[in-house]
C-alpha positions in Angstrom: 12.4 -6.5 17.0 9.5 -5.1 14.8 10.3 -4.7 11.2 8.5 -2.4 8.8 7.9 -3.9 5.3 6.8 -1.5 2.6 4.8 -2.8 -0.3 4.2 -0.5 -3.3 1.0 -0.1 -5.5 -0.1 -0.7 -9.1 2.3 0.5 -11.8 4.8 1.5 -9.2 8.0 0.4 -7.6 9.6 0.7 -4.1 10.9 4.2 -5.1 7.6 5.6 -3.8 8.9 5.0 -0.4 12.1 7.1 -0.6 11.1 9.0 2.5 10.5 6.0 4.4 13.6 4.3 3.5 15.5 7.2 4.9 13.5 7.4 8.2 13.5 3.5 8.6 16.8 2.2 7.2 16.2 -1.3 8.6 12.9 -1.6 6.8 12.2 -4.1 4.0 11.0 -2.5 0.8 9.4 -5.1 -1.4 9.8 -5.0 -5.3 6.9 -7.0 -6.6 7.2 -9.5 -9.4 7.3 -7.7 -12.8 8.2 -4.4 -11.2 12.1 -4.0 -11.2 12.2 -7.6 -10.4 11.7 -10.8 -12.4 8.6 -12.9 -12.2 4.9 -12.4 -12.8 1.7 -12.3 -10.7 -1.8 -11.6 -11.9 -3.9 -11.6 -8.6 -3.5 -10.1 -5.3 -3.2 -13.7 -3.9 -0.2 -14.2 -6.1 1.6 -11.1 -5.1 0.9 -12.1 -1.5 2.6 -15.4 -2.1 5.7 -13.5 -3.4 5.8 -11.2 -0.4 5.4 -14.2 2.0 8.5 -15.6 0.3 10.4 -12.4 0.8 9.5 -12.4 4.5 10.7 -15.9 4.9 13.9 -15.0 3.0 14.6 -12.0 5.3 13.8 -14.1 8.4 11.9 -11.1 9.9 10.0 -12.5 12.9 7.6 -9.6 13.6 6.7 -7.6 10.6 4.4 -4.6 10.1 3.1 -4.7 6.4 2.8 -1.1 5.2 1.0 -1.3 1.8 0.2 1.6 -0.6 -3.0 1.2 -2.7 -2.6 -2.3 -4.3 0.2 -3.0 -1.6 -2.5 -2.4 1.0 -4.6 -5.1 -0.7 -1.6 -7.4 -0.5 -1.2 -6.6 3.3 -4.8 -7.3 3.9 -4.5 -10.7 2.1 -1.6 -11.7 4.2 -3.3 -10.5 7.4 -6.3 -12.5 6.5 -4.2 -15.5 6.1 -2.8 -14.9 9.6 0.8 -15.2 8.2 2.9 -16.0 11.3 5.4 -13.3 10.6 2.8 -10.5 10.3 2.2 -8.5 13.5 0.2 -5.7 12.1 -0.9 -3.8 9.0 -0.7 -0.2 7.9 -2.9 0.6 4.8 -1.7 3.7 2.9 -4.4 5.0 0.5 -6.0 1.6 0.3 -9.1 -0.3 1.1 -11.0 -3.6 1.2 -12.4 -3.1 -2.3 -10.4 -1.5 -5.1 -12.7 -1.2 -8.0 -11.2 0.4 -11.1 -13.1 2.4 -13.7 -13.5 0.6 -17.1 -12.4 4.0 -18.7 -9.0 3.7 -17.2 -8.3 0.3 -18.8 -9.5 1.8 -22.2 -7.2 4.8 -21.7 -4.2 2.7 -20.8 -4.6 0.5 -23.8 -5.2 3.3 -26.3 -2.8 6.0 -25.1 -0.6 4.6 -22.4 1.7 7.7 -22.1 -1.2 10.2 -21.9 -3.1 8.0 -19.6 -0.4 7.6 -17.0 0.3 11.3 -16.9 -3.4 12.0 -16.2 -3.3 9.3 -13.5 -0.2 10.6 -12.0 -1.9 13.9 -11.6 -4.6 12.3 -9.5 -2.0 10.8 -7.2 -1.6 14.1 -5.6 -3.5 16.7 -3.6 -1.3 19.4 -5.0 0.4 18.0 -8.0 3.6 19.6 -9.3 5.1 19.2 -12.7 8.1 17.3 -11.2 5.9 15.0 -9.1 3.6 14.1 -12.1 6.7 13.4 -14.3 8.3 11.2 -11.8 5.1 9.1 -11.1 4.5 8.8 -14.9 8.0 7.9 -15.6 7.9 5.2 -13.1 4.7 3.7 -14.6 6.2 3.9 -18.0 9.2 2.0 -16.8 7.0 -0.8 -15.3 5.2 -0.8 -18.7 1.7 -0.9 -20.3 1.2 -4.7 -19.8 2.3 -4.9 -16.3 0.5 -1.7 -15.1 -2.8 -3.0 -16.7 -2.4 -6.4 -15.1 -1.9 -4.6 -11.8 -5.1 -2.7 -12.0 -6.9 -5.8 -13.1 -5.7 -7.5 -9.9 -7.0 -4.5 -8.0 -10.3 -4.5 -9.7 -10.9 -8.2 -8.7 -10.0 -7.6 -5.1 -12.8 -7.5 -2.6 -12.5 -8.6 1.1 -15.2 -6.4 2.5 -17.1 -9.3 3.9 -14.0 -10.8 5.5 -12.7 -7.8 7.4 -14.2 -9.0 10.7 -11.8 -12.0 10.5 -8.8 -9.8 11.0 -7.2 -10.3 14.3 -4.3 -7.8 13.9 -3.8 -4.2 14.8 -4.5 -2.1 11.8 -3.7 1.5 11.1 -5.5 3.0 7.9 -3.9 6.3 6.6 -5.5 8.2 3.8 -5.0 11.7 2.4 -7.9 14.0 2.8 -7.5 14.8 -0.9 -7.3 11.2 -2.1 -9.7 10.9 -5.1 -8.8 7.3 -6.0 -9.3 5.7 -2.5 -11.2 8.5 -0.7 -11.2 8.7 3.1 -14.3 6.7 3.3 -12.4 3.6 2.4 -10.3 4.0 5.5 -13.4 4.8 7.5 -14.9 1.5 6.4 -11.9 -0.4 7.6 -12.2 1.4 11.0 -15.8 0.4 11.2 -15.3 -3.2 10.3 -12.0 -4.2 11.9 -12.0 -4.3 15.8 -9.6 -1.7 17.2 -8.5 -0.4 13.9 -7.2 3.2 14.0 -8.0 5.6 11.1 -5.8 8.7 10.3 -6.9 11.2 7.6 -4.0 13.4 6.5 -4.9 17.0 5.5 -3.6 18.4 2.3 -2.4 15.0 1.0 -3.6 12.8 -1.9 -3.3 9.1 -2.9 0.5 8.9 -2.5 0.1 10.2 1.1 3.6 8.9 2.1 5.3 11.1 -0.7 3.1 14.1 -0.2 3.3 14.2 3.6 6.3 12.2 4.4 6.9 13.4 7.9 3.3 13.1 9.0 3.2 9.4 7.7 6.7 8.7 9.2 5.6 10.0 12.6 2.3 7.9 12.5 4.3 4.8 11.6 6.8 5.4 14.4 4.0 5.9 16.9 2.2 2.8 15.6 5.3 0.7 16.0 5.9 2.1 19.5 2.3 1.2 20.5 2.8 -2.3 19.4 6.0 -2.6 21.4 4.3 -1.2 24.4 1.4 -3.7 24.1 4.0 -6.5 24.0 5.6 -5.4 27.1 2.4 -5.1 28.9 1.3 -8.5 27.7 4.4 -9.9 29.4 4.1 -7.9 32.6 
């Protein structure tokens, strides 16, 4: 059986996948080290080690990794390692290079509360007061040090030259209004990974799975069904 595994992004927790938890109750929702979970990780590779341990503990045999932003980088890392439990990747508002503007680090150091609210506004195509406050409160709970460390891990991540090594089905989903990882990031994946599928979701921003949950859930369900169909045909 195919199991979805959701991996959250920088300064976040698994709560960003609330709509996906409801739609896919058998899914694994990872809490990364330092985010509502003990432990520490300072690089995408170290985060990937933690997720690999979780997959082994869950004994999930065929996993589709669904990573949001930094979580997508972690998914790519495990895909490039050809982890035996990983069947496919879904990248949600992510990319092969996640450069972070130096100004963001300065802002987070100087005025963390103000910076996370400005950042939270950028998460959405049509931000509401409630959505901004929820996202900002989540980052405040994760904390200044951890959030900055996450973004430094993102800034150091770059697998653009390795994408051709991927031998897994890939679905890259990005909101049309994503200003942090614009649609060109997903298009780049589509151009460099053989057979990769790209979906640009209208009227959605960086947290595409929260702003357009039904669209994303339908894409996930269809992607999993296509994997199952391919498996059946492969045994025919």
